[in-house]
N, C-alpha and C positions, 0 to 999 in steps of 0.2 A: 260508361269506356272512358268518354272524355277525361285526361291526366293535366292536361292543360293548365296553367294558373295564371289567374288575372293578379297585376301588379296590384301592390296594394297601394298606390299614390299613381298620379302619372308621371311623376320623375322616375326614372329608371334606376335604379338600382344595380351598380356592378361589382358583383362577387368573383369571389377565386373563380378559377376552373372545374368545375363538375367533375367528378371523379368518372360521370361516364365516359369521358371525352377521351379514353383510352382504347384502344383493342390489338389485336394480332392477324397478322395476313393467314388468310385459309391457307390450305398445304395445293389446293388445287381452286380452277375455275367451278367443276364441277363439285367440290364442296362447299364453295358459296354463294354459290347459285341456290342449292338443295337449303341451306342454312339462310338465306334471304327468303324462302316460301314460306320455311318451317316460323320467323320471324312475322311475317304478315300474315300468318294465319293466324298469329296468337293476338294481332292486335287489331284482327276482324274488321274495323273500319277505319281507312285511311284517309287525310288529304295532306295531297305531297304539293309540296312547292316547288314549283316548277316553273327552272328559269329557261328549259329549252339546251342547254349545257347538257354534255354528255352523260353526268353523275345524273342531274335530277332529271332525264328524259329516261335512261337505263330505270330509276329506280318508278317512275311514273307506270312506264311498261309493263314492268314488270307486277307492280302492285293492280295493275289494270285485268292483266293476264293471269295472276295467282286468283285474286279477291274479285274479279269480277264489276264491271261498272257502275253496278248499282252503291259495290261498297268501297271504292276508290275514284277518288275528284281529284286530279289536278288543277292546282290553282298556282295562276302566273300575278305577281305582284307588279303592276302598271305603275311608273312613275318615271320623274324626267332621267333619272340615272340608269332607266334601261333604252338601250337604242331600239329603233323602233324598225330593223330589222331582223333584232334578236324576238322583240313579240309577234312580229311576222312569221318567224319561223317557229313558234309554240303553237300558232293559230293551227299553222299547214302539219305539224307534227300530231296535234292532237288529233286534226280531221281526216290524219293518213290512217291512224294509229284505232279509231273510234273509241278515244279517250272522252269522257266526263270533264270536260274541260271550262272552266270560270276566270275570268280576269276579275283582280279587287286593285282598289286603286290604294295607292300605301302614305301616307304622310310624315314622310319623312324631312321633307325639305321645309315643312313649317316646324321645325326644333331648331333651334339654337344648337343645341348640342350635336346634331349631326353637322350643319353646315358651316360653325365654325371648323370641322374637319382637324379634329385632332386625332391621337391615337384612339380611342375609342369611337371612330367614327362608325366601323361597321357594329357593332354594338347596337348604336341608337337604330341604324337600319333595318337589323333583325326585330329589333323589339316594336320598330314599328309594321314590321310583316306579320307578327305575330298578333297583333292588335288586330291585323285584317282577315286572317283567317280562321281565328277564334271563333266567331263566329258561325263558321261554315263546320266547324269539328264539331261544334257542340251541336248547332241542328242534326248533328248525322250523326252522335255520339261516336265521336271517330277522335281519331288522335293525329297531329299535326306530324310529319314524318319529312326529313331535308338529305337532299343526298349528297353528304358528305361521306368521302371516304375515307379509309386509315392514313393514306398519303396528306390528307388535308389538313391532320392532327397538330403538325410539327410547324407549322408557320405561325406568326400573329391573325389572329385570326377572331378577336373577339365577340364575333359575330355569333359563333356555334356557343358561346357560352350563355350570350342572349336569349338564343332559341329552346337550350337544353334547362335556364332555370325556368322560362314559361313553358317545361315540360313537354316538350318535343323531342322525337326520337330520331336516332340514326341508324338505320336498319343494314348500312351498308358497313357501316364500322362493325355493329355488332355480327353479321354474317362474316367479315375479315375480308371484305372487298378494297385492294391495291387498285391505282390506278389502272395500272395493267392488268389486272384481272378483270374489271370493269369493261373495259374496252373490248374486250377477248371475248367476254361472255357476249356484248351487245354485237361483237361482228358474228359470233354461232347466230344471234336472234334475228340475224340479218337488218338491224336496226340502222338506219343510215349514220347514225350521231354518233357511234364508235369511233370514227375518227375524228369528228371536228374539234376543232382548236378551240382550248379553253376562251373564254369571253368574257372578263368580271365587269361588273357592273361601272360605268362611265366616272364614274367618282372616282374608282381607283386610279385614273390618269393624272390626278391631282397628288402633287406634294404634298403629305401634313403639313396643315397651317395657312395650305390656299386655300379660301372659303369656298365654298362649295355653290354657285349660282346656274338660274337657270342658263344666261348665256354665255358661261365656259364648257358647260356639260355639251350645249347645242354647238356650239365651236369644234369641241371632240369630237362628236358624234358626226359631223359634216366631215371633217378630216378622214377620220376614219372611213368612213363609208365610199368617199371618194377614189380612198385606196383599196378599198375592197374593188372598186368598181374598174381599176387597174392592175387588177389579179393577185395583187397580194390580200390571199387567205387569212393569214395571222400576222398579225401585227398589234400596238402598240401606236397610240398615239399619246405623248407625256406633254402636259401643260406646264408652261412656265413664265405667263402673263402672254408677251406677243411673242414666246420663243415655243415650238413645235418643235419635240424630240422625238425622231422617228425608231421602233425597233421592231426588227425584221428577223426571223429566224438565220442564223452564221448566212448558210448558204443564198440566201435570197440577198445581201448586200449588195454584192456586184450588180443585181437587176434594179435594184433602184440608185445605183448611180449612173448604169445605161441610159434609164429612163430619167434621167435628174429633171429634164424642163417640166414633163406632166406630174410629177413628183412634187415638185415646187409650186406650178400652177392651181394642183388640186390642194395642196394644205393651204396658200395662200388665199385660194378662194373660200376658206374658210373662217378668216377673219384673221390669220395669224403672219408679222411680219417674217420671222426669220423662220428656215428650216432647218435642221440640223438632225442629222444620223448619227446613233449610237453606234459605235465599233466593236461593242461586245454583244449586240443581236439582242433578243426578246428574251427577257427572264419575268415570267410570271412574280408577278407581288415582290419585285427588285427595290418601289419607293420603301419595303419596312426595313430596308438596311439602316435607314437614315433614324430609327429607333433600337438599333444596337448600343450597349454601353458596356465599356470597358469590364 
C-alpha cells in the first residue's frame, strides 16, 4: 500500500511541480465530503501530517471518522519552527477527538539548505517531514497524506512539490476542497478548528535570505505569544534583525494603536529594539512578493 519513495541520496533534488498538484473546486460541500470519503477509503490506511491548522485538522478528523483509529494516524512534526502553542493545540485536539496521535522530531534545522532560507526553504522542510513520517507509513503499510487544499496551489509552495515527489497524497485537492468549503464542512461537523486562523511555521516570518536560527525563531515565538496574550488571535510578527513588523487584520489596526504601550512592551520583551505596524494589514505569505520577477 505504501507509495512514498525514499530519496536516492541525502541531498534533496528539486524537480518541476508534479502534475498532481492541480484540481477543481467541488460544486458543493456535500459533494466534496463524499469525494473525500471515497478517496480515503481507496487509500485504506493513512498517516496524516497534522499541524493543528484548519486544513490538517479537518483531514485528520475525516480520516479518523472514515477509516477508524486503527487505519488513521495523525503525526505532528516537532521542531523549533513549530510554536509551542500549536504543538499543545495538536495534543488537545487529538485527545478531544480520540485520534491516534504521535509526535515525530524533524531535522530541518540541521540542513544548511534550510537554514540559508532561500526560496526553496519549504522544500527542505517538507523533505525532512517525509523522512520522519515515512517509517510510520512503512510500518503501517500506509500512505502519507497532507492537508493541502485547492486554494493553496496558486502560491509559491515548494514544500508541496517535495512531498509529492516522495509519494504523499493530497486528498483535499483530489476531493475539490477550497478553503471556504473546508471551513464550512468543519463547521458542520462541529470541529472547533473551522474558524481557526492560519498559522504558518515560525520560519515563514523571516524574509528570504535571513538565516534561520534558533534564537530568531524563539524571538518570533515569544513576541507572537505575548501578543496573543493581549487578545490578538490572528497576527504575524515579521523579523527584520532588531525590528519587528506586526501584521494584524485591517480591522484590528486601531486596537494595536490603542494598546500601543502594552504591544511595545510585549514585543520588546521578546528582544526587539523597534516595533512597527504594517498598515497593509495581515497578508498570509506576503514575503513571497520578494520572489516576483518582471
